[in-house]
N, C-alpha and C positions, 0 to 999 in steps of 0.2 A: 886904465879906468877912464870912462867918460861920463859926463853928466847931461841929463836931459830933463825936460819938464813934462809931467803927466797931469792932465786935468783930472780932478777927483771925479767929475762926471763921466770920464772915460774908463774908470776902473772896472765897472761891470762888463764892458766890452772886452777889456783885456782878460778878465777872468773867464769869460765865455770862450775866448780864443784858446786859453790854456785848457779849459775843460774839454774842448773838442779833441785834444791830443794827449791828455794825461789825467791821471787821478789828481784831484785838487783837494788838499788838506788845508783847513783854515779854522780860525776861531769861530765857533758857532754855539748857539745856546742849547743846553741840555737841561730843561727845566729852569731853575734859577741860576744854574752855573754855566760858565763859559768854558768849553773844552776845545782842544784841537781834535778835529775829526774830518773824515772825507765829506765834502759837500757836493750836492748835485746841481746847484745853481748859485749865482752871485747873491741872490736874495737871502740865502741862509747866512751870509757873512755878517759878523758883528763888527761894527765900526771900531777902529783902533782907539777912539776916544772912550769906549765903553769898558776897557779893561787895562789893568796894569800888566798882568800876565795871565793867560789862561791857566786853569787849575793844573792840568797835566802839562808835561813838557813834550817837545818833539822827539825825545829819545825813543819812544815806543814805536815810531815809524822807521827806525833803523835797528832797534833791538827790542823786538816785540815781547810782550809779557810772557808768552809761551810760543814755541815753534818747534816743529819736528826737525831732528837732525838726520834720522834715517828711519826706514821701515823694514820690518823683518817678517818672514813667513817660514814656518817650519813644515816640511813635508818629508816623505819617506826618503827622498833623495838627499835631504840635508836642509840647511838653513839658507834661504835666499835673502840677501840684504840689498836694499835699494836706497841710495842716498836721496835726501830731500832736494827738491828743485831749488836752485839759486838764481833763477831768472825771475826778475821782479818788474812790475809794470812801471812805466815812466810816471813819476810823481812830482808834483810841485807843492811845496809847503809855503803858504802865503801868510804873512802877518805875524810871524814870530818876532820876538824882541831880540836885540843884539846879544843879550846874554845867552839865549837859547842857541843862536847861530854859533856863538863862540864855543859852546859846549861840545860841538862836533869835533873841533880841533883838539880839545882836551881829551876826548875819547879815542881819537884815531891812533895814537901811539900804543894804547892798551891792546887794541885788536890786531896789531901787527907786531907785538912784542916778541914772543917766542914761537908764534904761529899766526899766520895771516888768516883771519876769520873770513871765509867767503861770504857769509850772510851779511855781515856789517858792510863790507866794501862793495858788494853787489848792489845793496840798497843805496849806499852813498853814491855810486856811479849813476844810479837810475833817478836820483832825486836832486831837484833844484830848490834852493832856499831863498825866498824873498822875505827879507826882514823889514820891519818898520821901526824907525827911531822912536824913542820914548819922549813924549812931551810933558810927562809928569811921572812922579814916582811916589811910593808910600814909605812908611817907616820900616818896612821889611826889606826894601831894596838896598843892595850895597855893592853894585858892580864897580863903582869908583874906588871902593876900599881895596879892591883887588887889581886895580890898575886899568880897568876898562872904562867904558863910557856909555851913556844912553844912545849915542849915535855912532858907536864903533862898527867897523865893517868886517871884523874877523869872522870867518866862517860863512858869510853870506855870499850869494851870487849876485843878488841885487839888493840895494838898500834904498828904501823910500823914506824920505824925511818930509813930513807935512809942513809946507811953508805957511799955509793958512788953511782955511776950510775948503779952498777951491783947487789947490795945486800941491803936487808932490815934487820934490827934487829927487831924481832917480840917478843913483850911482850904479853903473854897470861895472861889475868887478871881475867877472870871469867869463869864459866862453859860454858857460851855461846861461849866465845872465844875458849875454848877447843874443843867445837863441830865443830867449823869452821876448826881448824887445823886437826881434825880427818877426815874431808871429803877427804883430800888428804895428808895423813901423809908423803908420800914419797917426797913431795915438801919442807919439813921443815927439816933442818939439825941441830943437836945440835951445840950451839955456843953462843958466847957473842960478844959484841962490845962496842965501846965508844959512848954512847948515847948523850954526851954533844957536842962533836966537830962538828958534822954536823949542829947543831942548833946554833952555835956561831954567824953566821951572823945575825940571827934573834934576839938573845939576845942583840947583839951590837946595833941594831936599836931601840929596845923597850925602853920605858921610865921607870924610877925608880918607886918603889912602892909609892903610895899615902898614906897620913895619913888619912885612911878611917874613923877612929873614930872621928877625928877632923871634917871631912866633915859632918858626921851624926849629930854631936853635933851642928854644925852651922845651918844645915837645920832645926833641931828641934827647934832652938831658933829664926829663922828668916823667918817664914812664911810670915810675912807682910813687908819684906824688900823692900825698894825702888829699889833695884838692879834688881829685876825680870823684870821690864819693859824694861830697856835698853838691858838686856841680851836676850830678846825675840824678839827684833825689826825685825830681819831678817826673822823670822820663818813664813812660808806660811800656816802652819797647813795642809800640804798635807798628812801627815800620812806615808810618805815613811819610816821614821826612825822606826816607830812602826811595820809596816808590815814586814820589813826586819830583825828586831831584833829577836834573838833566844829566848828571855825570855819575850817579851811583850805578853800579853794574854787577852787583852780586847775583849769581845764578846757581841753580842746582841742575843736575842732569839725571833723569830718571827714565826707566823703562816702564811703559804703560801698555797694558793689553792682556792677552791671555798666553797660555803656554804655546798656542799655535801661531799667533800673529800679534803684532803690536808695533809700537813706535818708541824710539828713543827721543825724548823731548828735553829742551832747555827751557827752564821756568825761572822767572824772577825769584830771588830770595833776598834776604836783608841781614846785615850784620847786627841789627838791633833785635833780632828774634832770638829767644833763649835757646832754641834748638839748632841755630845755624852752625855752631861749632861743636855740637854734642857728638861725642864719639860713640861707636857701637858698644864700647866697654862701659859706658855710663859717665866717663870722665868728660868734663867740659872745661877747656882752658880759659873760657870767659864765663865764669859761673854766676856773675851778678851784673846788674845793669851798669854799674860804674865801669866795668871792664869793656862793656859793649859801647857805651858812650865814648869812652876813651878811644876805642878803635875807630869810631867815626871821625873824630877830630884828628887823630894821629894819621890816619890813612889819607885824608884830604890835604893836610897841610904839612906832612912830614914824609910818610912812606912814598906817596905818589911823586912828591917833589924829588926825592932821592933817585927814583927810578926813571922818571920822564921829564924832569926839570920844569914842571908846570903844576900849579895847584889844581886839585880836582874839585873845584868850586867856581861858579861864575857869578855869584851874588844875586841870583834871581829872586831870592827871598821866599820861595815856596815853603821851605821847611819851617820858616818863622811864621808865615802868614796862616798856615793851615794846621800847625801843631795843636792838638787838643789841650795841651797843658802849658802852652806858651814857652817851650824851650826856645832859646834864642842863640843861634850859633854866632851871630855878629857880636852880641854882648860878651859871649865867651871869648872870642878872639880879641876883642878890645881889652878884656881883663888880662888875658895872657900877655898881650903886647905891653901892658903896664907893669908886669912883674919884673 
């Protein structure tokens, strides 16, 4: 790792150099909301000071909402099957927070567990992640409760920390990050800076670390607890939390088309939906919202830990910030940790 200084005034030139060689994804306005989306020029970029976290996560640029797995055509000679292309364009994601960058490392073990998913890893190989440290946080943020930080480097190729309104401290963390600085080397000057001071307002807002081992142990021992029902009463089962979450990964596979031709597609799904576990027989092993809410907590803080030794949550706060009925996973975890 090495550090350099980038002048804020030079950022548009850097983004233009990136845009000349890759698809650029960054926070941009969609009406009143800020979303990650491909941008055509630096002018579309929203300043890091204008958002805590974009509404959507960077997950969808590695694991799209829907994608074809194969195509099929039926003819007199039989059925012809063509696999989907797994060649993806070079992409740079700019301006994500450290929590989103970390989510990629949380998800990697899943996609190479019993089968190496070519779609996920082809996109990972084609994508460079440039994160920006958080200089503020809100009441929904809780990365520190999970052992991370507003200026953590996990999962990023470059990390930019705003030293003031005029300069960024740039940490080059991987060869992909080095390739970005090499696009416009004149924009980067040798130098260092205080990485902690700009992030102090965020640190001061964020909660203390949770006793995660205690939480996992309680979950493992209390699958049948009577507490799950009252904890879930408010939940509508709308799936907002799971679709916005950078580490939720439930999907369904369906064949779409006609008798003659069609596609097999992978589509996002959610454990909070009543039909997610509905069997063809009519039986549903998670017949009520308490069981579905329990699944969300157990999966992130127990099952995923047992399988991959990491929690399937990065504390980005989207599920709290955007829940229509104010379900609060942090408050839930704090309560469990106190039991």
